[in-house]
N, C-alpha and C positions, 0 to 999 in steps of 0.2 A: 504494500499500499504507501502513497505516495504521501509525503506530508508536504503543504501548502497552507503552513500556519494561517501566514500574513495574508492571502492574496485569497483562501477561504473562509476570513472571519469576517463575519457580522459588522456593519456601520449603522448607526443611527443618524438621520436629518432629520431636522425637526421631528413630526411623530413617525418617521418612517424609517422602518428598519429593512434595511437592505441585506440581503443574508449573507453575500460574498462583494466581493471587493471585483471582479472582473466585470467589464461592461462591452455590452454590443453598442455601437455607437453608431449613428445615422448614417444609413449609405442608401442613395436613390437604387430604385427598382425596375421602374417604367411597368409595374405589372397592374397598376388599378388599372380604372376606366375612363376612358378620355374623359368623363364628366367630372371626373376629380372625387368620383366615390369608390368605398375599398372595396374588391376583385375577389374571386375566389380565389385563383390565381395568388395574392398577395395575402390570404391569410393561408394558404398551403403552407408558404412559404414563410409567412413566419410561426406559424407552430413549428415548424421544422427546426428554425431559428432559435425558438424558445425553447425545446428540445435539450439546450445546451446545461441548461440550470446555471448560465451569466445570471449573476444579480441584481443586473440593474440593464432593463433594453429599450431600447430610445428609436420610438419609430423612422424611417426616413423623411427628407423633407416635407413639412404641411403646410402649402400654401396658405397664406392668414389675408391675401387679399385677391382678388382674379387679377388686376396687374401685378403680380409679384411671382407670375409660376415661370417656372426653367421651362415645360414643357406640356401638356395637356394634361397627360398622365402621369401625373404628382395629386397623390393626396390633399385633399382641400378641409379647411375648418372655418371658411368665412359667414359660415350659414349653417343654421342649425338643423337644414336637408341633409346634413353631413353627418350628425348628430349618430343615428341608429350604425354606419359602418364603423366609426371607428369607436363606438359600443364594444362592437363583434371583433374589432382588431385590438384594443382594448384584454379581452376576456381569454384569448389565445394566447396573448402575451403573459398571462396568467398562469398559464396550464401546470406549467413545473415550478412554480414557485418565486419567480423573477417577480419584478416590482417592474413597473410601464411607464416610460417618460413619453412624452409628444414634443416632439420639437417644432417648435413657431418657425416659417421661414419664408424669405421675402427676397428674391431674388435681385432686384433694384435691376443697372444696365447689363447683368449674366443671364441676358434669356435671349439666344436668337432668336426664339418663336415669339417675344414679344416687340424684339426691335424690326424685326420685318415687317411686321403688322403697325410699327409706328406706336406703339402704348409702353413701351419700355421708357422707366422712371429711374431718375438716380437725384442726388444729390447737387450737381451737377452737370451740364451735356460736354461732358469729357468723355470721348472715344472708350467703349470697353478693348481692354487690351487682350481680349480674345479674337474677337470678333468686327473690332474694329468700326465698331458703328457708335452714332452715340443715340444716348436717350432723351426723354424732352427731362429739364431742371426741373426738381419738384417745388411747389408753389408751399406756402404757409401752411396754406387749407392743405394739401396732400399731406404734409409732412403730419399734420393731425389726424386727419385721415388713419394714416397708416399704424401712425404709435396707436390709438383706437382698435385698430383691428387686432393687433398682435393680444392686447387686454380683452378681446370679448372671444378671440381662438383660444385664447387661454381658460378662458370662463367653461368652452364649450370643452375642452380636454376632460377639466375634471367632471365636468358632467356627464359625459361617456365614461366612466372610471378609469382612467388613469392615474397613477398614485405622484407625477410632478409633471413639468414640463421644463424643454428644454428651450434654449433664444437661440437659434443662431445666429451669430455674429460673427462666422468665421469666412474663411477662404474666395473672398471677394464679392462676395453678397451685399444687401443692402447694408446692413451695419457697416460690415470694414469697410466700406464703399464712405460711410460718412467719416470713421476717423481714418481714413486715408489724404495726406495729400495732393496723392496722386488722382485721387476721381472728386475729392471735393476740395473746391474755389470757392465757396459760399464767402460771403462779408459781414451776414447778418449772424444771428442767434446761435444758429448750429455753424459756423464758420470760423476760419479764424485758427488760433493755436489747437495744439493737441487738447486741451482739456476742453476746448470750444465744440472740437470736435467728438468727440466724446457724448457732448449732451444728448445727441439724439439716441442711442445705446441706452444711459442714463434716463429718457423720459419713458422708452419702450420701456425698460425695467421697471420701472414707478407703475406704471399702466399694468402688466402683465400681473402685478404683485396686489394692485387694488383690485384687479378682479376674481382673484382667486382667494385672497385673502391672507392672514400672519402665519397657518398654520400646516402652507402646502408649499413643498419642495420647489425653487426656483432655479434650475441652471444654465450657465452662460457658457455656447459653445465660444470659443474665441481664437483668431490666429495672436497666438501668444508674439508671434512676430510676423512681420507682413511678406521678411524677406524676399525684397526687389527694393532694385537701386531710388534712390528717394522716398521710402518708405518708414515706418515705424518699426521701433523697436521693442525687446522688452522689456527696458529700463521707462521706458517711455508708457508702456502698460501698468508698470508699478505705482508711477504720480495716479493714476485715476483708481484705482483696486479701492479704494478705503468709501469713494464717490459710490461704486457700485455696487458694494457690500452694503452701506447707507443708501441704495438703491432697491434692496431687495433678493441681491446672489446671494445664494448658498450654496453653492457650488459649478467651481469654475475650469471647464472641458477644456485644458489647453490646444490647442492644434496648432498648426505654423503652418506660413506663406497660404497665397493664394492661387486660383486657379492659370492668373497671368504669371506666380514667379515662375523661376526656371527649376527645370530638372524634375519637375510632374511630384515635387517637393509634400504637396497635397495628399498622394500616394505613394511615396517611396519607392522606389523602384529597389533590387539587391545591393545598392551601390551605397544605399544610405543604413548603416551599422541598426541591428534590433534597440532600441532604446535610445534613438538617437537625440531625441528633442525632449527626453526628461527632464536634463540640466533647468530646461526653459520652468517646467512645471514647480518643478523642486526650487526658485527664485522664485517663483508667483507664494510657493507656499509658505515659504520662508517670509515672505513680506506682510503679508494678509493674515495668516494663520488662518486658514477658510480650508476648506475637502474640496482636489484636485484632484479632476482623473488624467492622467499623463497618456499620450498619445507617440507613438513611434514605431511601428513595423513587426510589432510582437506579435511572436507567431508560438514561442515555448513559456508555459504557465509556469515555467521556472524560473523565469529572469524578471515575469512579473512580478513574482511571489519577492524577489530578489529587491527589486524598487521601493515596494510598498513594505517589506520590514526594515531596509536602510531609513523611513520614513521620507523617503523622496516624492510619494505620490500619496492617496488614496484611494485612488482606484487605476487601473490598469485597461484600456480600449483595445479589443482586439476585434479591429474589422472585420477586413480580407481574410484571415486566421479562421474567423465564424464562417464565412462562404465556402471558405476548403473544405473546412471540417468539423460542420456543427456539434460533432461528439468529442470534442480535444477537451474539455473542461472532463469529462464524464470518463475517460482513458486516464486523464491523468489523476483523477483522485484514486485511478485503479493502480496506477503504479505500470501503466502499459504506454510507457512515452515511444516506443518504437512503432506503435502502430497508429500514431497521429501523422498526420497527412500533413506537411508542414508547407505554409504558403510561400511559395515563390516569389511572388512578388509581381508577374509578370505582367499585371492589370489588364492581362487578355481580355477576358470576359465582363469584368465588374466597373473599369474604365473606359477601354477603348472601344469597347463594343454599343457600350451605352451613351459616348460623349458622343464619340465620331460618326457611329453608325446609325443612332437613334432609332437601337432597339433593346430589348431587355435585357437583365442579369443574368449573365448565368458565371459560372470558375469555367477557369481552363483547366484543370483539372480534378473538377470533381464536377459532372455531370449531370446530379440531381439538382444544385443549384439553379431556383430560376425555372425549374421542370416537374414541381413537387407534384403538381399534377397527374403529368403522363408517367412520373417513375414507377414501375411495376414491384409492388412490394411482394405478391404472392408468386409460389413458384407456376412456371411454363404448363400450361395444360397441358402440351406434347413434349415430353423431351425429346430430345434431337441428339444424331451425332453431328457433330459441329467441328471443323476443320476451320484454324484461324490460321493464315501464313502469313508470319512476318511479325515480331517482336517487338515491334516501337510502339508510341505511344497509345493510335491506335487498337494494334493488335492486341494488346496487356490488356486497354481498357474494353475492349469488347469481351477476353477471357474472363476477365473476372465478373463482368457483369452476366455474359454466359452461366458461367459456371453457379454464380449466387441464384441465379432461377432455374437452377436444375437438370439442365442439361451437360451432356456426355461432351468436354471438351480436349479438343488435341492444339496445340498451341505448336509454331516449328519458325525457326530461323535459318537462314543460310549464314549468318553470322556465328563467332563463336559463342557472340553476349550478348544476352538481350538487351534491348535500351534504344535501339536504330541510330538516327542522328544525334540526337539529345546525349550520347556517350561523346558526340565532339564539338555541338554546342555549348556543352557546361567547361570547357577550356578557357571559353573568354574570361577575363578580369569579370568579377564577382556574380559570376555563373554558376558557382560552385553547388548552390544547392540546386540548383535543376538536374546533379547527379544524385542529389539527398534521396529529390522527390523520387526519381524513377529505378533509383535502389528499392525505393520504400514499395513502389506499385509494383514489381518483380516480387520482391517478396510475399508481397499480398496475397498475388497470383499463386505462387507456392504454397502457402500456407493452405489456401481453398480448396489446394487438392488436385489443380492441376499441372502439369508436369510439363517445363518447359524445354523442347528437345530442338536445342541449339546444332549449327553448323550441320543441318539437314537439307537437304536442295529437296522441294515438293517439284513433282514431274509430274505429265500427263497423264504416265504410266500408272504412277502411284494413286492418281484420284483415282482411276478408271477401275482399279484393282479392289481399294480399300470402299469407294462407293461412303462416302461420307454424307447425311442430306442436307448439308449445308457447309459452301465456304463462306468463309469472308476473308478477301484479300486484302491487305492489308501492308504490302510489302515496301509501301515506303516509293523515294524516289532516287535518281541515280545520278551522277554528274554529270552535267552539260560540257564536253571535251570541244572547243569549236576548230573549226579544221582553219589553221596559220600557218603558216609555211612558219619551220622550225621548234613545231608543239614537242618535238621526240628530243630535243636537246637534254643534254642531263641535269641542264642546271633550272628546266623547265618541272617544278612539279605543282601538286591543288592544293588544294587548303586544308582538304583529310590528311594527307601525308603529313603535312605541316603540327598540326593539331595531336594528330595522333602518335608524336614523336617517333613517329619513323624516319622524319629529315628534320634535321636540325638545324634551328634558324640562323642563316650565317648575320653578317653585318649590315649588311642592306636587302630589299628586295622591293620589289613590282609587284602588287597584289594587282590582279586583273578582275575586276568585278564590284561596282560599289553598294550592295546589295548588303540583308545582313549578313551573309556566310562571309563575304568579302570583308566587311565591316569589323565582325569581330576577330577577322584571322588576322587583319592589322592590330588589330586592339594587341590579342596573344603574340604578335612579333614585337611590336613598343615594350608592352611590359618587359619583354629579354634584352632590349637593349637594342635591337633592330632600327635600323633606319627606313621607314616606310615609305614607299610611293605607292597611294591609291586611284585609279584611272577607272574613271564608269565611263557611258559612250551616252548615258540620257544630260540632259542641261542641268539637273538637278539631284540631286541626292534623294535615291529610292529609299531611304531611309531617312522617315521625317522628323527632324528636330522638336517637332509637338507631341510626340510620345516621348511617356519618361525616360523609355532605353533609348529609344533612339536619341535625345538629348546627350547621354551620357554617354555614347559611342564618340559623339561628334567630338564633345565637350574632352575625353580623352587623348582623343588623337592629338587634340590640337593641345594641350599640354606636351604629350611626347615629340612635339615641333613634326607628325607627321604632312607629307603634302598631299591633299584632299586632291585629284583633278577632273572638273565634271565635263562632258561635250569632249573627249577625248578618247579614243579608242586602238585599240594595239591591230598594226596589219604584220608585221613580219616579228620575228626572233632569230638573232644573231648569236653566234658562240661568244660573242663580247656585249652587246648592244642590243635595242630594240627600232623600231620605228612604229613610232603614234602617228594617228591621225587626230590635226589637230583644228578647227573651221578649215574642214579641207584643205590642208595643206601637210607635209608629212615633215615629222620632227624627229632626227637621232637621238636617244637619253643615251648611256651607257655607265658601268659602275656599281651594276647588280650581283650579287651572289645569288638572288632566284629570279626566280619569274613566277609567282604562284597565282593559277587560276582558282576564278571562287565566283566563275559566269552563273551558277546558280545550277538549280536542278530541274528534270523532269520527271514524271509520274513513270514507275516502274512496274508495268503491271500484265510479264507477258505471258501470264495463265491465263487471262483474260478471256480470250477467241477462245481456245479450248473450253473453256467453261460455257461460254454462249454455243459452241457448236455441239457440246454434249449433253447440254439443255440441263447441265448440273446449277441448282437454283446455288445464287452467289449475291454476295453483295462486297463492292471494290467501296472502299474505307479511306480515309486518309491521303498524307501522297501520292497513292498509288491511284485516287481520284483526279486530284487537282494540291501543287505544291504549295500549303500555306504554312495555319499556324498551329501551339500546341490545340488551340481551344477546338479547332474543326477536327481536329482527331482524334479528340478525345471524347469529342460528342458526336461524331459519326460511328467510330467504334460500338459505343455505348447504345443508340442506338438500333444498331442492328443485331447485336444483342436481343435488345426488348424485341425488335419487334419478326423474331424464328417463329 
């Protein structure tokens, strides 16, 4: 059994006893109905999250005003008609003994949806750092209307059965916009000095406190530091803490950054250490002597326990970790740490899918998240003999899910180890956690009773002889080797040979291809002291800087003085030089110990034609279908198993 005394100890806020110090923070899901009412999918999602037993669960952003939504599919609380659904949500959140808080939110200018409609508002008509469009400046009447809307929404939360409310003052939304000199250019009562810019936050707190009474806990989630050039700092925040407390704040939820901050810090990638933001929470706690929730890429409850035991914070938020493994706290209580699926901070399903694709929430390595209504629980009605060809993310996920549902599963891979291309992807700086995940998944498959037969080539003859009832083709992708003169020269290698150690990095390298494989290989080489030049024929980087991982890759190569050349292609390779094409002009470059090919991958699905011709029931998943991310691979692998 585990000893997590600090994390599992209760704490009382006003009259509310919270059973432990683990917090599910607010995370948007995109699962609710487009009219702002709570949906069955949302209830199913929260029911699963509540099963974690976290002491405090906080809803996703809940709109207090119709002109403050991020998207139409956002929970709302600006009218009494939303109370019945909110009551259902509160009941679900209480099912496992957790306490429930509703987060009160106004997007201000950070809503592409409202900006397009001309309805977005902000303290000033300063353009959004994300969308580049300006809102209309709020009038004094607008300000008072919004302040009141926070209070009335809080009253509805109490009426619906929530135990507390949290005001969203973080991540660049409306309250942050008033705090920030970047977005607040007002010269009236709500503008000017930091203390003046904080008046809007203080007045919102007072409104909420007035509407819920003195005995109801009020939390404030705030970016303890704006984490952007010209933004406010944690030391600035310390100056207004007494005013926040006197206005009605009981707990401060200390996040960091805005959606316009560099490096995607609001949903920090693996480049940030676990607990990286705790020092800000500790500084606030020491200054104000109030309960503080720490945030900072936590995925191990033991580290959270240490933070609380040392008195650095009173609670720890586990956001993406809850999506990744809602049972992690139960497993920790039982001492089953090896069974915890650790969040790899890839942001593919929880952030990028929602923000950049406009879709509902997923987890790249947990196919249940966001699909609770379709996730099968009961064993399959008809167990089948299933062959899975390929033991990468798609194949391993399919094997685990098919075995869980009672099928007779065999999984094969022609390589000598399971893991597919994750065994290479984990070699880039800060991506070691990807190896932890694929080893965890391999272990789970084996513990479920499936034997992974590596070093085994599945042939048409073998399929014809053994006659599996279903084949899931998860053979992944194969590297593309371009037809370039000189490709066979001894100093020409591919990214996989570099990453797996077959070829030791030289003093200098030309990396051909600026996609994810090329960028990560370039980082791998640069980390080992190699002078790197990366070329990419596209006019700009195919790895966008607006994603947290993309930003980190570009930043790492810039810090290592690597050269990135876009709109540049390789024509020929000579023993001591290369010929490049730049702006339709030939250019000679020399001095490279290695030319490293990283031009991408294409599907490897040689068996597909035979499976079709022989009428063998089959499904092609992951990179064998189309080369994409981890999330598509695991989701397709899982669905192939669910549909057997």
